[in-house]
C-alpha positions as CSV (number, residue, x, y, z in Angstrom):
1,M,7.2,-4.6,-39.7
2,R,7.3,-8.6,-40.8
3,Y,4.9,-8.2,-43.1
4,I,6.7,-5.5,-45.6
5,S,9.9,-7.3,-45.5
6,L,11.0,-9.5,-48.7
7,W,13.3,-11.9,-46.7
8,F,10.5,-12.9,-44.5
9,Y,7.6,-13.8,-47.7
10,G,11.2,-15.2,-49.8
11,N,12.5,-17.5,-46.7
12,E,8.6,-18.7,-46.1
13,A,8.4,-19.5,-49.9
14,Y,11.3,-21.4,-49.7
15,N,11.5,-23.4,-46.3
16,I,7.7,-24.2,-48.1
17,N,9.2,-25.3,-51.5
18,Q,12.0,-27.6,-50.0
19,W,10.0,-28.9,-47.0
20,K,6.2,-29.8,-48.5
21,D,7.5,-33.0,-50.2
22,V,9.4,-34.8,-47.9
23,D,7.3,-37.6,-45.6
24,S,10.0,-38.7,-43.8
25,I,13.2,-37.4,-42.2
26,K,16.0,-39.6,-40.5
27,C,17.4,-38.7,-36.9
28,D,20.6,-40.0,-35.6
29,R,19.5,-39.0,-32.2
30,E,18.6,-41.6,-29.0
31,E,15.8,-39.3,-28.0
32,E,13.2,-39.1,-30.7
33,S,11.0,-36.5,-28.8
34,E,13.8,-33.9,-30.5
35,C,13.9,-34.9,-33.9
36,L,11.4,-33.2,-36.6
37,N,10.3,-36.3,-38.4
38,S,8.7,-35.2,-42.1
39,G,8.5,-32.4,-44.1
40,K,5.3,-31.0,-42.5
41,E,6.7,-31.2,-39.1
42,V,9.5,-28.7,-39.8
43,L,6.6,-26.4,-41.7
44,D,5.0,-26.6,-38.4
45,F,7.2,-26.0,-36.0
46,Y,8.5,-22.9,-38.3
47,A,5.4,-21.8,-37.9
48,F,5.2,-21.7,-42.0
49,D,1.9,-22.2,-44.2
50,V,0.0,-21.1,-40.8
51,V,-3.4,-19.3,-41.9
52,G,-3.8,-17.4,-38.7
53,R,-0.5,-15.6,-38.8
54,V,-2.3,-13.8,-42.3
55,P,-1.4,-10.2,-42.7
56,P,-4.0,-8.4,-42.8
57,C,-4.4,-7.0,-45.9
58,T,-4.1,-10.9,-47.5
59,Q,-7.1,-11.9,-44.9
60,V,-9.5,-11.3,-48.1
61,I,-7.8,-13.3,-50.3
62,A,-7.4,-16.3,-47.8
63,A,-11.9,-15.5,-47.1
64,L,-12.0,-15.8,-50.5
65,E,-10.5,-19.1,-51.2
66,P,-13.0,-21.3,-50.9
67,L,-15.7,-19.0,-52.8
68,V,-13.2,-19.0,-55.9
69,G,-12.2,-22.4,-55.6
70,L,-8.5,-21.7,-54.8
71,V,-6.6,-24.5,-53.4
72,F,-3.6,-23.2,-51.5
73,Q,-1.9,-26.2,-49.7
74,N,0.1,-23.1,-48.2
75,H,1.1,-19.8,-48.9
76,L,3.7,-20.5,-51.8
77,W,1.7,-18.6,-54.2
78,L,0.5,-16.1,-51.8
79,D,4.4,-15.2,-51.0
80,I,5.4,-15.5,-54.8
81,G,2.3,-13.6,-55.6
82,L,3.2,-10.9,-52.5
83,L,6.9,-10.3,-53.6
84,V,6.2,-9.5,-56.7
85,V,3.6,-6.7,-55.9
86,M,6.1,-5.6,-53.4
87,A,8.7,-5.7,-56.5
88,V,6.8,-3.8,-58.6
89,V,5.2,-1.6,-55.6
90,T,9.5,-0.6,-54.9
91,R,10.1,0.2,-59.0
92,V,7.0,2.2,-59.3
93,L,7.7,4.1,-56.2
94,G,11.4,4.7,-57.5
95,Y,10.3,5.6,-60.8
96,L,7.8,8.7,-59.4
97,A,10.5,9.6,-57.1
98,L,13.0,10.0,-60.3
99,V,10.5,12.4,-61.7
100,V,9.6,14.7,-59.3
101,R,13.4,15.3,-59.0
102,S,14.3,15.4,-61.8
103,R,11.5,17.9,-62.5
104,R,12.5,19.6,-59.2
105,T,16.0,20.0,-61.0
106,S,14.4,21.5,-64.3
107,A,12.2,24.4,-62.3
108,L,15.4,25.0,-59.4
109,D,17.7,25.4,-63.2
110,E,15.0,27.6,-65.2
111,A,14.2,30.1,-61.7
112,R,18.0,30.5,-61.7
113,E,18.1,31.2,-65.1
114,A,15.1,33.6,-64.6
115,L,17.1,36.0,-62.0
116,C,20.5,35.6,-63.2
117,G,19.7,35.8,-66.8
118,R,21.2,33.8,-69.8
119,G,24.5,34.0,-70.7
120,T,25.6,35.6,-67.4
121,K,27.9,34.0,-64.8
122,S,27.4,33.8,-61.5
């Protein structure tokens, strides 16, 4: 279910964008083991940017990556691309639903007119 969620891809893209260039994080705790020391550690901790968790539909893209010469340092552009695709698909489905509904309504109006006749109040 999470692979069709706008929140999932948006959140991952946001976090990768925020943490990818952070080299060090100051830790005020006494125990150093509880702290995450860099942006890479934060991304690894939350399992962002992990190739093994790519949904099946995008594994083809990940497999073709070396062949095409694309260098994805992380899933940032993949997440953005999937967000765009989901936005387009949502709008197309909404448009198709509107077309079907308007045709159904006009067909019902024509059937009503044929049964009741024009100008006759029902």
